[in-house]
C-alpha positions in Angstrom: 3.4 -13.5 -10.0 2.0 -11.5 -7.1 1.6 -7.8 -7.7 0.5 -5.0 -5.4 -2.9 -5.0 -7.3 -3.5 -8.7 -6.3 -5.2 -7.2 -3.3 -7.2 -10.2 -2.3 -4.8 -10.7 0.7 -5.5 -14.0 2.3 -3.7 -13.8 5.6 -4.9 -15.5 8.7 -4.0 -12.8 11.3 -6.5 -13.5 14.0 -4.9 -12.7 17.4 -1.5 -11.9 15.7 0.4 -8.7 16.4 1.1 -6.2 13.6 4.6 -7.6 13.3 3.1 -10.9 11.9 1.1 -9.0 9.3 4.2 -7.0 8.3 6.2 -10.2 8.0 3.7 -11.8 5.7 3.3 -8.7 3.5 7.0 -8.0 3.4 7.6 -11.6 2.1 5.5 -10.9 -1.0 7.5 -11.1 -4.2 6.6 -7.6 -5.3 7.7 -6.1 -2.0 11.0 -7.9 -2.3 11.5 -6.9 -5.9 10.9 -3.3 -5.2 12.8 -3.3 -2.0 9.7 -2.0 -0.2 9.0 -2.5 3.5 5.7 -2.1 5.3 5.4 -0.9 8.9 2.1 -0.7 10.6 2.5 2.1 13.1 -0.8 1.4 15.0 -4.4 0.6 14.2 -5.3 2.5 11.1 -1.8 3.8 10.2 0.8 2.2 8.0 4.0 3.2 6.1 5.5 1.7 3.1 9.2 2.6 2.4 11.7 2.1 -0.4 14.9 3.0 1.4 17.1 3.1 -1.8 15.6 3.9 -5.2 17.1 2.1 -8.2 16.8 2.4 -11.9 13.7 0.1 -11.8 11.9 2.8 -9.7 12.5 5.8 -12.0 10.3 7.2 -14.7 12.2 6.5 -17.9 13.1 8.9 -20.7 16.2 9.6 -18.6 14.1 11.0 -15.7 15.3 10.5 -12.1 11.8 11.0 -10.7 10.1 7.9 -9.3 7.7 6.3 -11.8 4.0 6.9 -11.3 3.3 3.1 -11.3 5.7 2.6 -8.4 4.0 5.6 -6.5 0.6 4.1 -7.1 1.6 0.8 -5.7 3.1 2.4 -2.6 0.0 4.5 -2.0 -2.3 1.5 -2.5 -0.3 -0.7 -0.3 -0.2 1.9 2.5 -4.0 2.3 2.4 -4.6 -1.5 2.3 -2.3 -2.2 5.2 -3.9 0.6 7.3 -7.2 -1.1 6.7 -5.7 -4.6 7.4 -4.8 -3.3 10.9 -8.5 -3.1 11.7 -9.4 -6.6 10.5 -9.4 -9.8 12.6 -9.0 -11.9 9.4 -7.1 -10.2 6.7 -9.1 -10.3 3.5 -9.5 -7.0 1.6 -9.5 -5.4 -1.8 -9.1 -1.8 -3.0 -12.3 -0.9 -4.7 -11.7 2.7 -5.6 -8.6 4.9 -5.7 -8.0 8.5 -6.8 -4.5 10.0 -7.0 -3.1 13.5 -7.4 0.5 13.8 -8.6 1.4 17.3 -7.6 5.2 17.3 -7.9 7.8 14.8 -9.1 9.1 12.5 -6.3 12.9 12.6 -6.3 15.5 11.3 -3.9 17.0 8.0 -2.7 14.1 7.0 -0.4 10.4 7.1 -0.8 7.8 6.6 1.9 4.0 6.4 1.6 2.0 7.0 4.8 -1.6 5.5 4.8 -4.4 6.2 7.2 -7.9 5.0 7.7 -10.0 8.2 8.0 -13.4 6.6 8.4 -14.9 3.1 8.4 -18.2 1.4 8.1 -19.1 -2.3 8.6 -17.0 -3.5 5.6 -15.6 -0.4 4.0 -12.5 1.6 5.0 -12.1 5.1 3.7 -8.4 5.8 3.5 -5.9 8.3 2.4 -2.2 8.1 1.7 0.5 10.5 0.8 4.1 10.7 -0.3 6.2 13.6 1.0 9.7 14.8 0.5 12.3 15.0 3.3 11.0 18.5 4.3 7.4 17.2 4.7 6.0 18.7 1.5 3.3 16.4 0.0 4.2 15.4 -3.5 1.5 12.8 -4.2 -1.9 12.3 -2.5 -4.4 9.5 -2.8 -7.8 8.7 -1.4 -9.4 5.3 -1.6 -11.9 2.8 -0.4 -10.7 -0.6 0.8 -13.4 -3.3 1.3 -13.3 -6.2 3.7 -14.2 -9.3 1.7 -15.3 -12.8 2.7 -12.3 -15.2 3.2 -13.1 -17.3 0.2 -14.5 -14.8 -2.2 -11.2 -14.2 -4.0 -10.8 -17.9 -4.6 -13.7 -17.9 -7.0 -12.8 -14.7 -8.7 -12.2 -14.9 -12.4 -9.1 -13.3 -13.9 -9.8 -11.1 -16.9 
């Protein structure tokens, strides 16, 4: 089963527009299951949206707040997709991520906005946030996404 943390994305996107990347990622089982949709705004900027939250998205213990695991996945996906928009061949992995949960995320829709803030030869320094409908940031993440060789994930061992 594919999960958001199976970040060794192996998409051949050479010379393909962002819509092709979006189509491939939106077809992933985890995106379908969560009702998440990716939109790459332009090079270095991506949004991941869940338009209608359901019970599977909420925190448990009778909470209506979106579960932290779901938020982490949205933040991570937004950063990875922002990095993917820079790559000729889409192979990347999140190598570091730091998250600050500042306030509960409530409401029927949740959007994570990811941006590449700096890059080197094979590293993308990214940030992503989730805000409420008034633009107040509720969750903030920073991370490093690494471009990897096309076949490096094929030999990776699962632990």
